N, C-alpha and C positions, 0 to 999 in steps of 0.2 A: 691819261686812259690806256693803259699799256705801257706807255712810253715814259711815264715818271717812275720817279727813283720808286725802288721796292721798298714797300712797309714793314713794318716789322708785326709778324705773325702775332697770332693768342695762344694765349700756354692751355696745353693740354689738360685735363683730370679738374676743371671749375666751371662753373655755368658763366656763359656769357651774356652777360648784362647791359640794359640802358639804362642812361639816367635822362636822355630827351629823344623827343621824337628825329630827331635832325640827326641822330647818331645811330637810326636803325636801316636796314632796307630789309624788305620783305619781297624774293624773288622765287617763281614757281619754275620749274625746269617741266617742258612740255616736248611730246616726242613718241615715236610710236614703239611698242614693245621691242627690245634687242636694238635701239638706237646708242646706247651707253650712257643713261643718264645716271645708273643707281654708281657707275664706274668715274664716272664725273665727279658724282657726289664725293665719293671717298676721295677722290683727287684733289679737289679743294679743299676737303677737310685735313689733306695730309698737310698741302701747303699752308693752310692757316694755322696749323701746329697741334690742331684739336684730335688727331691720332695719330699711332704709329706707324713705323714705314710699312707695315703689313696691312694697313688700314683697318685696324681693330681698336676696340676702344679700352680701358682697362679689363673691363673683364673679359676679353677675348673676344666678345660678338662685333659683327659688322654693324657700322655705324648707318647702314639704311639695307631695307630687305633683310630684317631679323625676324619676321615672323616666321612661326614654323611651317605656316602652309605656302608662302613665298618661298621655303626652301626646297619644300616637297615639288611645288609646281614650277620653281624655277624661274619666275617672272616676279614682278612686283603686282599686288593685289589691292595695296592700300595707299593712302596719301599719309608721307613721312615727313617729320621734320628734324634739320640737323640745323641748329645754330653753332655760328663759328664766328670768330673776332678775327677782323682784319685793319689794321693802321688806325685804331682806335674807332671803328663800327662794328657795329651788332649785325651780323647778315642772318636772317632766319633763310635757310636754303629749303623749300618745299620741293620735295621727290612724289612725282604721281607716277601710277600705272599708266603705261602705254597702250595695253589692250582696248579694244575700243568697250567691250563688258564693263569696263570700271569708270566711264566717262563722270560717273556722278563722285567719285574720286578726284578727278581733275577738275570738275565746276567748283570742288571745295576747295583745292588750291589755287585756283584762280580769283576766289571771292577775299581769300585770305592774302594775298600777292598785291604788289604795286607795281610790276613788271614781269615779264615773262623771257627766259631763256629758251628757245625751239633745237633741240637737238637731233640734227640728222647724221645719219652715217653716210659718208665717203663712199664706204663698202657697197653700199645698196644703190646710190645713185638715187635717179627719180622714183624708184619704186620702194625708196625709203619714206617718201614723204607722203602718208596716206593721207586717205578724205578724211578722217579725223584730224588730223593734224591742220589741214589744211582749213576745215569749217573751226577748229579752234583760233586758227589765224585771224581768221574773218570777223568772229566775236570778238577778239580783242581789239580790232582795228575800230568797230562798231563803237567800242566805249572809250577809244583812244588811250588804251595800254600799253606802253613802251614795250618794246621786242627787240631782242638780238639774236641772233641764230650762232651755233657753235656746230662745227664739223667735226664729227668723233673718225674713229676707225682709219686715221690715217695711215697706219701700220700694215692696212690691208693691200696686197700687191695689186688690189682691184683700185685702189683708192685715186682720185683726180683733183685734187681742190679745184683748179681752176676751172673744171667742167660744174664741178658741184657748185660752184659759187655761181654758175651761169643759171644751175638748176634752180638753185635758191631764188634766184631774182624772179624767174619764170613761174614758179608756184607761188612765190609771195608777195611780188611787186608787179599786179596785175595793173595797177593805179600808176606806178613809179618807180619802175624797174630800176633806175638811177640814182634809188633809195633804197638798195639793198646791196649794198657794198663790201668788199673785205678791208679789212684794218692790218692785217700781218698776210705776208705771204710764208710757206712751209719753207723752212730750211732742211736740205735734204744732204745727209752724210755720203761715204764711201760705198757705190753697190756692193751687194752679197753677192755669192756664187750664183745665186738665182736673178741677177742681173736688177731687184729691187733695193732701190734706193733710200734707207730708213730716215724718216724724221726726224732731225735732231733739236730743231728749235725755230724761231719764228724770225722774220724782216719784218722790222715795222716801217710802214710806208710813210707816215707821216716823220716819224724820227728820222729814219732813213738809217737805223740802228740796227744790229744784229743780236739777237736773245738766244743764246748757244743755252741748251740744257746736257749737252751730250755727258759733262764730268757730273750730272745730277744734281749741280746747281746752276741757277739761273747765271748765266755772265754774258756783259754787255761788250760791244764791240764794233767796231768800224765796219763797215760790207767792202768786201774786196772789189775790186775794180770790175770783175766779171761778173759780180750781182748785179750792179748797178742799170745797166740797159734793160734786165728782167721786171724791174721795180717801178722804171720810169712812167711806163705807159699805166700800172694801174694804180699809181701814186697821183698821177694828175688827173685820171679817173676818179678816184674818192675826192682827191680838194674841190673838184667842180660840184661834185654829188654835195658836199658839205656847205659851199656856196649858196649851190642852190635854192638849200634851206635854211639859210641866215637868214638873221631877223634884221641884219643891217644889209639893205639894200645896195649901196654903194659897194660893196665887196666884190661882186661879181663885175661890174665896170672895172676897177682896179685891179682885178687877177685878169681880166682881157686885155686891158692897157697895158700887161706884162709886167706888173707891181709883184714881187714875192711877198706872199701873206705870210705874215711871222706864227710861228710854232704855236702860241701860246694861243693866238685868236682862234687858227682851226681847232685847238683842242676844246677851247671853252665853246666855239659854234657847235663842234659836233657833239659836246653833252648835253647842250640846251635841246638841239634836235630828237637826242637819243630822249631824254626825260618828255619831249613833247609829244614822242610816241609816232615821229614823222621821218625818222631817218633809221636804218635797222642795219646794223654794222654786223658784219657776217667773222666769226674768230674761228681759230682753230684749235683743237687739244688731241690730244696725245698721250699715252700710258705712261708713266715716269721709268727711267730704264732700271734695272736692280740694283735695289739700295739707294735709289735717290730719295730726296726729301721732295722734289717737285716735280710734279707733272709738267709734261710741255702745254703751254698757255692756260695754265693755272693763275699765275701769276697776273695777267694779262686778262684773263675774265673779274678776277676779284677787283681790279683795279676798275675795269668798267663798271662791275656792280655798284660800287663806293663813290665812282666819278659820275657816271652817267645815268645811272637808274635813279628814277626822284625818289624822294623821302615820304614818309606817311604822309605829312605835312601838304605835300603837293597832290595827294591823291584824295579825290571828292568822297566822303563816307555816303553809303546807302542811305536813302530817306528812312526818317523816322515817323513813327504815329504812336498816339495812347493805344494801349490795349484794346480799347474799344472803336477804333479807327481816325480819331480825331489828328488832324497833322500836326507836326511840331516843328519849330526853326532846325534848319539843316547843321548837321555836328561840325564840328571843328576839330581838328585832331591835338585837344590841348591837355595834358596829365591832371590841369585843375578844373575840367569841366564835369558836367554832370558823367556818372558813368554810363557807358553803353558798349556790352561787350559780343560776341556773338559765338555761340560753339559751331565751328566748320568739320569736327569730326567726333567721333564718339568709339571707344573703344573699352573693352572688358579685361583685366589684367586680374589671372588666380588668386593675387596675394592682396592687391590693393583694391579692387573692384571696379566700377567704372571711372575711366578718366577721358576727361573732355577737353579737345582741343580748341581753345577760342584765341579769337583776334579782337584784340581791345582797340575798338574806335573813338573811344574819348573817358574821358577820366583814368582812374588809377584803380588797377582790382587789386586788393590784398587779400593774404592768407585769412581765415577764420571769422569774415565779414559776412552778413547775411545780406542776399540779395533777392531782387524777384526776376520770376523766370516767366518768361510771356512764350507763348505756343507759338507754332511755325505754319499753322493752317495746312498739313498735310493730315488732317483727320480720315479722308478718302483712301489713304495707304496704309491704313491702321495706326498712325501717330496720333496719340490723341492731341487735343490744344491744350496748353499749359497755361495757368495762372495761377501760380503759387509763389511761396517766396522759400529760400533752402540758404542753407548754411555753405560756404565755401570753406574746403578744406586746404591743403597744404598747395602751395603753386610749385612748378618745378618746369626744368626745361627738358626734354628729353634727348638721350643721346644713346644711340643702341638701345639695349632693354634699360639702360639707367635711366634714371629720374634725377636731375640734378635741384638742387632748391633752391627758389627764388625768393628774395623777401619780397618782391611785387613785379606787376606787369603795366607799364605805362602805357597811355596809348600811342599808338600804332605798333606795338608789339604783342607777340603770340606767346603762351605759356600753356602748361598741362595744369589742370584743376582736378584734383581728387574729389569722390565723392557726391558729385553730383546726381545724386539718385531719380531726381525728376526729369533734367534735362536731356533733348535730343539734338542730335545734328540740326541744326537751322533755326534753335532757339536764339533768343535775346536774354542775355543777363543786364539788367539795371537797378540802380537804385530804389531799395523797396520802398520808400517814402514819394519816388517818382517814376514809377516803372513807364517802360516805354518799350516799342516793338518797332524792328529794323522789317525793312522791304525783303521778303526772302529772294534768292537765287534761284536760276531756273532751273528747274531739276528734271533730268531727262525722264521719260513716262516709261516704267516697264511694260515691256509688252510680249513676254515668252513666258506662258504658265507653265508651273511645274507642281503639279499634284502629289501630294504625299500623305503616308500614314505611317502611324508608330509601328515600328518591326514587332514588339511585344508589349506585354501589359507594363512592363517598368517603363519602357521608354514613353507610353501614353499618358504616364504619370507626370512626367517631365517636360512634354513636347510643349503645353503651353506659354510654361515660362521659359523655352528656349526659345522659342518662335518672337516672343514678346521682346525678349533681350537682341535677338537676331535684326529684329525691323528698328530697334530702338537707335542700332549701330549704323544702319544705312536708310536711310531716306531714297533712296531708288528701288527699293524693295516692297513690294506691296502685298499685304496677307490677306486672302478672302476665305473667308467660310461660305461656303455658297449652299445656298439654302433649299436651291432645287436639286443640284447633284450629289449633297451631302459631302461635299469634297473640300479638304482644306488645299489650297491654292496658294503657292509662295509667287509672285511673280516678280520675273528677273530680266534683267538688259540682255542676257546672253547664255550660252551655254557653259563659257567660263565663269560666269557670276552664279550661274545656278551651282556650278560643283563647287565651289567655293563658299556659298552659303549651306550645303549640305557638310563639308568639310568640317566647318565651324560647329556646326549640330552636334558633330559626332566630338570632334576633338575639346570644344570649348565648353560645350553646354553637358556633354555625356548622354546625348539624344541620337539613338540610330532609327533611321526613317527610311521607308521601302517607297520608291518613286512609281507612281501608278497611270495607266492612261488618261490622260487628261479629257474628262468630259464638257459638251458644251451643252447647255438648257436645252433640250429639246422639248416641242409642244406638241399635243394632239387637237385634233378639232373636224367637225364631221362635214364630210362632203355633201351632205342632201339630206332632205327631212327624214326624219325614222321617227318612228314610235315605239314604246315599249311598257309593258306591263309588268309591274313587278309584285309577286306574290310571296306574302311570308305566312304560313300557317304552320303552327305548330301545337301539338296538343300532349302534353304529358305529365299529367296529375297536377294537381293545384292549378296555377292560374296559367293559361296557353299565351301563346303569341298570335294574334291576328292583324294583317294588314294588308290592303290589297291600293295599289295606285296605278293608276296609267296617265304616261306623260307623252307628250310629242317633242320631238327636237328638232330645231333647226338651224342651220348656219347663220354668223351674222359676222359683218365687215371685221374687218384685222383693227384690234385695240379695243373691243365691244367689252371683253371679260366674260362673265357668264350671267344671263339675266333669269331671272325665274318668275314665272308668270303665273298666278291661281287662278284657272276659271271653272272651278268646280260648283255646280250649283246643286241643289237641293238638300246640301248638308251629307251629300255622298261621303266626304272626308270631314270629319268633324273640323272646326275653325282650330282648337287647340294642338291639332297633329297637322296642318298644312306646315309649318315651321318645322315640323320633324322630316317632313317629306325634302323639304327645302335642304336641310342641313346632311339629310343621306344624301341627295343627289351631289352638294357641293362636296363631301367628303370621299364620294366616288371620283369626282371629278378632280379632284388633286392627287389623287392615287392613279389618273388613267384608264383608257378604256380596251388600248390595244397592245401599247408595247410598254406603259410604264409610266408615260410622263405626262405632265398635268394637260388636263382639257381645257380648251378655251375656245371664245370665240363663239356660243353657241346661245338660242334662247331655250331653254326648258320651261315647257307650259303645263302644269299638270290641268289634267281634263275629269277624270273620274277615279273612283275607287270604292272601296268598301271598308266597313269598321264592325267590329265588335262592343256592343257595350261593357261587358267584362275584359276580354282579353286584347283588345287595342291597347296599345301603350307608343311612348314616344321612341322607345327603340326599336319596336318592331317596324313604326313607318319609316325610322332613319332608314332599315336595312331595306324594307321595300321601296324607297327612294333608288336607294342603290342598287339594288336588283333589274330596276325598272330602267335605268341608265344602261346598264350593261347589254340589255337585252336590245335596246334603242341602236346601240352602237353595232352591235350583231346582225342587224337589217341594212346598214350602208357602208359605205369606203370610208373608214377613216383618215383622213392625210395626217401625214406628220409634219411640224411644221418646224423648221429651222432658224436658228435666228442669223440674222444678217447685219454687216456691220459696214458703219461707212467710214472708207478708208481714204485716207488723203496720203499722197506719198510724192514728196519734194525731193527732185530726182536731177541729176546734171543732165542736161539736152542730149550727151552722145550716149544715154542708157534707157530713153524714154520708149524706144520702139520696144526693148526687151523685157521692161517694166509691163507694158502694155499686154506683151505677149503672153508673160507670164501670169499676169490677172485673169486673163482670159482662161487659160491654161485651169485655173481656179475656181471656175463659173463666174468668175466676175464679171462685171457690168461697169464699164466704163462710161460714166456721166459725163465727162466735161474734163478739158484742161486748161490751162491757163500761164501764161509767161511769168515767171519771175523772177528778180533780179539776179545777176551772177553767173547768167548763161546757165537758168536753170527753169525748170516747168512743174506746176504741179499739177497730178493727175488724181482727179476723184473720182471713187470707185464703188460700187456695192458688190460685195464679196461674203460667200456665207463663211460663218464664224467657225466651221469645220474645218474650213480650207486654208486657215490664215494659223494656225495653232505655231508652226514654226516659220511665219514669215518676218519676224525679227531678224532669223539666223538667214533664211535664205536672202533676202532682199540684201541684205549686207554683202554676201558673196557676191552676188549679182551685179552691186554698184560699184564693187571695191571700198567698199566701205561710205562710199559719200550721201548714200540716201537718208533718208526721213522720213517715217511715216506717223500716222495716227489714226486711231480706231473707233468708234463711238456705236453703240447699239442703234438701227436704223428700225426692225419690226422683225416678227418672226412670218416667213412664209412657206407653203408647201415644198416640200423635198421632192427631187427627182425619185418616181416609181420605183427603180432599180433601188437605188441608195436606201430606201425606205424602208424595202422588202428587206434587204439585208440586214439593216437594224432592228426590225421585227425576229427574225430570226435568230440575232442575237441574244435579243431580249429572251426568245423563248427557251434558248439552250442554257441560261443560266437561272430560267425561272425555277 
């Protein structure tokens, strides 16, 4: 593991293939934006011989972050797969965005991977380990996913590898700091004019060997006498950490008794501890020198991945059921087993069409076969449930913008599938005669509303199709056609997520949209009892219009809706026209009586009226009913009701005071708090929805990205009079 003989790299220009799950490694890179994940991916691909020294594939494009939006925004916004070969193994490297708005892409990467490399920047120190990074570490720990840490940006003058390893132990080793330890120490060259000594290689703590990259190729040698004291303390601590996690309980006694534990035993125990997810080695990486074939630390990383990370055979597959919910036996990673694969990402190519990135958990996926597509249960986000058969197109391995053809994809491997026109992210692909559905992974709930409208008539014609394609690609986005406000709303994870959605609509689907202020669904109700008389009498030749009705309106408790009561006596309003009055009342209630918002929670009682034997009609009494309701509204105070949400905020204890103060400033009422695991508090509050439109953004800033919240509609309740008056005035100005 980094101390082994250098393996033969894979060849560039062809697709990496796998013939058995044991030869596959699936690893996801996790880290905040700017930590150096994409640079590290390119360095690993260079060392594996998959790209040229400029970090480019044959067509001159980058191996990762090749999307036009990523170029314009200078950051990763989507999950990228880079398959390489190393020492006879196929390594599927999954590069994920580091920005919190794209955590959905990160979760997809975690689903597809069997182990994780957490990338942290030595130049940023503790500030480089964000709340999102810590949260993902905890999620991996909860499911036992193996993890290692890569320290980047060692070329920075501010970089301090020793201090950064301590920071990592504090951030990631809360339960056992001695399980987060470095495998190597940086080797420094001669200081430059600024006094900064560049990193030129690594010193292996277990092997006590020097790996020097200064020449552009990794060269191995014995450490100098002056280097041995520097590594002795770190080496002893590493050995103790490995032995503490060893399955051989006698090893610690032998070590404490003075026995020298042989190198092979230590490496074997280290690899087992890493694969079991109980030991987390820290490695270092730095850019390759000008013209070098290998980046510093890349060989060591590739050997860690192939030697220490588990095979797909060791990773339990998600639970499966039949599409109607009946449980099925647990899957095994067997190429000869029943076909079960999952779409972990959906993308659109202007030339190829829809491309689905799939992880095969069981069986073997082959091109041109018909599979069953089972839905993912995200209908509430605008993603329809699926239960259809589809024909698989060509299979390929992505490399930059290229797609290299694959003959098949076996259990444990990843591949791109062309022309699955119905399948969306999260869907299950299985045998058409034995359909199955995989347990879904946790998708973050989009909580930032973005109200949009077509920029022109031409855009309006294309908007529906563009939006449907957009949400098919991204299950963390929810499309809402609000029936109350008549707005089209895209619910996103944050402002950057929203910006990318708008850019994709424009550049990929040719739809220009305008962002408009988001409206909440207000309501109106009567503050007290009031009466009204509706008189609709017109005579203009031929049949006239004649209808008179008298009503009384009284408020009801919240949630009652609208009740209509008939108390007409003596046939003052003929029986056939009483439903007409009710229809007119309800139609006017839907339009509102004060500021244009629907009227709710009132009882309307029809008391009296008059009719004409010839001129009365259904339409006349509908109009009279509406007029009566408007007159009743003019005779009393009309309350504007705003929706109130039940909000739950899970926050680190250190931010509780700031969060509660912020909620109070939003007219929120804190209704309770309770302690949660991991030094956190769950704050429950009731907050007007008009005050939390941007809460997803503001809470992230307030908590440095460590907080999560959920919201659910609770009820409508009266607005403060001053705010209600301002909204009425705005409604009058726009009328």
